[in-house]
C-alpha positions, 0 to 999 in steps of 0.5 A, a space after each residue: 093771730 096763731 092759727 089753732 086745731 079746733 077742738 073736736 065739735 062733738 063734746 060740747 054738743 046743741 045748745 046755745 050759741 055762744 061766744 067764749 074770750 079764755 084770757 091768760 097772762 100772755 095770750 088769750 083764746 077765743 072762739 064763737 060755738 054755735 048751736 050744733 056745737 061746732 067751734 068756729 074761728 077758735 083764734 089765739 092773740 096777744 092779751 095786751 096790757 095796760 097798767 094805767 086801765 088793765 080791765 077796761 084794755 083786755 075787755 076792750 080787746 074782747 069786744 074787737 075779737 067778739 065783732 071778728 067772731 060775727 064777721 066771720 060767721 054771719 047767721 050765728 047770734 050768740 047769745 050769751 058770752 063766757 070770760 074767764 081769767 087767771 088770778 083769784 076770782 068771785 064768779 059770783 059776785 062778777 070782780 077780778 079779785 087779784 092777778 098778779 100778771 094782768 095787773 088788776 084789784 078788784 076789777 067790775 069784769 062782769 058788768 064792764 065785760 057785759 057793757 062792751 059786749 052786750 051780752 049778758 057775760 058768765 065770768 070765773 077762772 080759767 082753771 076752774 073752767 078747765 076743771 069744769 070741762 075735764 069734769 062735764 067732757 073729759 077725762 073726769 067724766 063720772 066721778 063726784 068728787 075730782 081735783 083737777 090739777 094743772 102742771 105748767 109754768 106754775 100751778 093750780 087746781 080746779 075742785 069738783 064736790 059732791 059733782 058742783 065745782 067748789 070756788 071756796 069764794 075765789 081763794 080754793 085751788 091754789 095748791 100751788 101756794 100750799 107749803 111744800 118745804 119750809 126751808 124752800 125757795 121763797 115763791 113770787 107771791 111772798 111764802 116759803 118753800 110754796 109746792 110750785 117752787 119744786 113741782 112746777 115744770 117751771 121749777 124742775 128748768 129752774 132747780 136743774 139749770 142752778 144746781 148743774 150751771 148749765 141752761 135748759 128750755 124745759 122740764 122735759 130735757 130734765 127728765 131726758 136727761 135724768 133716764 140718762 143718768 144725770 144724778 143732778 138731774 135726776 134728784 130734782 125730778 125726783 123732788 119734784 115728784 116728791 112733793 106732788 106725791 106729800 100734797 096729794 096726799 094731804 087732798 086725799 086726806 082732806 077731800 078723800 077725790 076720787 079721781 086726780 086728774 093732771 093736765 098742764 105741760 109736765 104731764 107729758 111725761 106720760 108714764 115717766 110722771 104717772 108712774 112714780 108719782 102712783 107708786 109715792 102716792 100709794 108709800 104714803 097713803 094707809 085707810 085713805 081713798 087712793 084716788 085714781 090719777 088720770 091724764 087729761 082728755 082736753 090738752 090745751 082747749 079744756 079752759 075756752 071749752 069751759 068757758 063757752 060751756 059756762 056761757 050756756 049754763 047762763 044762757 039757759 038759767 035766763 031762758 028758763 027765768 023767761 019762760 017760768 
């Protein structure tokens, strides 16, 4: 179990006590949130992979984590749990439609989790949970129409339209798999020229290594090399910024967001990303509403905080229904 800093408890505020599980392809973050909003025992544990029963194995591990959290905090009784996962997710039906890195198709994860945990479960998508947290607690507060981008190994997004998350039946937000170069690389998803084959942090490192013959540890090394005058690194970095700017410009033309919040590993480049990205976006837009480009505030904990918020929302809705 890896130690993990506890997020600022004041962000969540008072509400129902809940359990939260943010399941990733490598690690699962989990915590118990008490009625004051304190995030207790936040931990990161390996996500178990089992090709024979991927959903059942992962949910069983969540039940073990739940017992450990409750044993460490006697007297706190959660009334709901939140579970967020990657891939294609139908929140309304409670189904994990597809997750290539976890191995399931059409898995009834919400019902399995409710049985295993003995609690009502708010089930959702990890990036949409992070986007909801940024909208309610973080960098997207005050905006009604927002796109939250997570740029790391891949690229995903969450859409908030009219102040409400938009899921498109589980298919919305896959901006990393939008077309960026029709003559580009084949993406692991099977399509050609997806945005994340050019502009993700993983792609930047991979493309530079392929062009230079020099392996690098990540996109930061490519940026450092570009800053030092390496022309190959500069080309790879500029290609990524151009592809991102064009993708955001298309979003602006279609959705007209007030803000685009950018998080994930690539956002750590700070002004080296936001400066040229904003300049290129300005050059691409004409009459359109120019969105603010904002650095995400909640970092790696956004998905877990959003998952806890969803569990609290579910608990509140059930309480209101019981009192009606």
